[in-house]
Residue, then its C-alpha position, 0 to 999 in steps of 0.5 A: x837632559x832636565x835637572x831631578x827634583x834632587x838637584x834642587x833646593x827646597x823651599x820651607x815655610x816660616x816656622x823653619x826659616x825662623x828657627x835657621x835664623x833663631x829668631x820669631x814666627x812672627x817676626x819673621x812672616x814681618x820682616x817678609x812683609x816688609x821686602x826686608x828678607x828675600x821671600x818669595x810669595x805663592x798665591x793670589x789670595x788675601x791670606x799671604x804664604x811665604x815660604x824662604x830657600x835658606x841658602x837666600x838667608x843666608x846670603x842675605x845674613x852676611x851681605x848684613x854684616x859685611x855692610x854694617x862693618x863697612x858702614x860703621x868704619x866710615x862713621x864719624x863715631x867710629x873715627x871719634x873713638x877712643x878720644x873721649x875723655x881717657x882717663x877722667 
């Protein structure tokens, strides 16, 4: 039995993705073009049409936060934190 269209997540445009991430539409398009955020390119013309799945954007943002925390935990700056000129 084939799933109905109701069971699929709808793609959204850059304006909705920008609203979801609290960023500007222009910034979302720039991040898409650079391949930074998960985005789906439609068409083959010179003008790019991007579409997004909010679940993919959410997963990307949450993964970035986890990666940033792990990166900062291992950085030399974190290990030195709290040792600079205390009370001087």
